[in-house]
KEPADO-715408 format. One record per residue (C-alpha): residue in one letter; x, y negated, z. Coordinates in steps of 0.1 Angstrom, whole numbers, padded with zeros to 4 digits, always signed. Layout:
<recs>
AXYZ/...
</recs>
This chain:
<recs>
M+0000+0000+0000/S+0014-0034-0011/L+0018-0064+0012/F-0008-0083-0010/S-0034-0056-0006/K-0029-0058+0032/V-0034-0096+0033/K-0061-0099+0006/P-0090-0095+0030/N-0076-0123+0051/L-0071-0145+0021/N-0107-0138+0010/A-0119-0147+0045/I-0099-0180+0044/H-0113-0189+0009/D-0148-0181+0021/A-0143-0202+0052/S-0129-0230+0032/R-0158-0230+0008/A-0183-0230+0037/L-0166-0260+0052/V-0166-0279+0020/S-0202-0269+0014/G-0212-0281+0049/V-0194-0315+0044/E-0211-0319+0010/L-0245-0312+0026/L-0238-0338+0053/R-0227-0363+0026/R-0260-0358+0007/Q-0279-0363+0040/I-0259-0395+0046/Q-0268-0408+0011/E-0305-0399+0016/L-0305-0418+0049/R-0288-0448+0033/E-0315-0447+0006/Q-0342-0445+0033/R-0326-0475+0050/R-0326-0495+0018/T-0363-0485+0012/T-0372-0494+0048/S-0354-0528+0047/L-0373-0536+0014/A-0407-0524+0025/P-0433-0551+0023/V-0444-0569+0055/D-0478-0560+0070/E-0509-0576+0055/A-0514-0600+0084/E-0479-0614+0080/A-0484-0618+0042/R-0517-0637+0048/R-0501-0659+0075/R-0474-0667+0050/L-0499-0675+0023/D-0519-0697+0046/S-0488-0716+0057/W-0477-0721+0021/V-0512-0733+0010/S-0512-0757+0040/D-0478-0771+0030/M-0489-0775-0006/R-0521-0793+0006/G-0500-0816+0027/Q-0478-0824-0003/V-0509-0832-0024/L-0523-0855+0003/E-0489-0873+0006/Q-0487-0880-0031/L-0524-0886-0038/S-0535-0911-0012/P-0572-0919-0012/A-0561-0956-0011/M-0549-0953-0047/F-0585-0948-0058/T-0598-0977-0037/A-0572-1003-0049/P-0586-1032-0070/D-0559-1026-0096/Y-0566-0989-0100/Q-0553-0973-0132/P-0561-0937-0139/R-0530-0916-0144/T-0524-0880-0152/P-0493-0864-0136/P-0472-0843-0160/A-0480-0806-0160/N-0447-0797-0144/S-0448-0823-0116/P-0446-0813-0079/I-0481-0828-0074/T-0496-0807-0102/T-0479-0775-0088/S-0491-0783-0053/A-0526-0790-0064/I-0527-0757-0084/A-0513-0738-0054/V-0541-0752-0032/L-0568-0743-0058/L-0553-0708-0063/G-0550-0700-0026/E-0582-0679-0027/M-0571-0660-0057/Y-0537-0652-0041/S-0556-0640-0010/E-0575-0616-0033/L-0543-0604-0049/I-0528-0598-0015/A-0558-0577-0005/R-0556-0557-0037/Q-0518-0551-0032/Y-0523-0539+0003/S-0551-0515-0007/Q-0524-0496-0026/V-0494-0501-0003/S-0491-0505+0034/G-0466-0528+0050/I-0447-0527+0083/T-0444-0552+0110/D-0410-0567+0118/D-0408-0547+0151/E-0416-0515+0132/R-0389-0523+0106/K-0363-0531+0133/A-0371-0498+0152/A-0370-0477+0120/L-0337-0493+0109/R-0322-0487+0144/Q-0332-0450+0142/I-0319-0446+0107/D-0286-0463+0116/A-0283-0439+0146/D-0290-0409+0123/I-0264-0421+0098/L-0238-0425+0125/D-0246-0391+0140/A-0242-0375+0106/E-0209-0393+0100/M-0196-0383+0134/T-0204-0347+0126/E-0187-0350+0092/E-0156-0364+0108/S-0156-0336+0134/I-0157-0310+0106/I-0129-0328+0087/R-0107-0328+0118/N-0114-0292+0126/A-0106-0283+0090/E-0073-0303+0091/Q-0063-0284+0122/A-0069-0251+0103/G-0048-0264+0074/I-0077-0272+0051/S-0077-0307+0036/I-0110-0324+0030/M-0109-0360+0017/R-0127-0386+0037/R-0152-0408+0019/R-0141-0443+0010/D-0172-0457+0026/A-0170-0437+0058/D-0180-0456+0089/P-0148-0466+0107/R-0165-0459+0141/A-0166-0422+0130/V-0131-0421+0114/L-0115-0438+0144/A-0135-0421+0171/F-0117-0402+0199/D-0120-0364+0195/A-0139-0363+0228/D-0166-0386+0213/L-0172-0363+0183/P-0198-0335+0183/
</recs>
């Protein structure tokens, strides 16, 4: 029996272990990417309907104020009154249209929220905190696997975008 045939089972076991480690790291990396996408989606989720309506009301109120500032009733009561039409792209025209379209925007908001639900700022912050904790947990696990592999003589490249808190963590802080 040759020396190679004696060590071959050990080599096969090493290759299998190496493939399992790399596969585990790849799985974690996919999970991290999914969590990052979930974070992006959550951060871009629309606000809840009440907040959208509050924003609309505030905007229409601001526009109404601008109209009233620029179109004083005194201009109509002055003895030297001259009718004038503001240009179509003037701020007063834009403000007047915004005030008139406020109700239509309200209906559009209602239609949008009948298809999509929004989240409150508190819900968004809580969800992002949880996602960030899950990402860090996955990255700490990934770093633990990489370090254990290195100790066994298996080299696994770290991601360029790995969280420094995981890469620089003490061994005792890793899972």
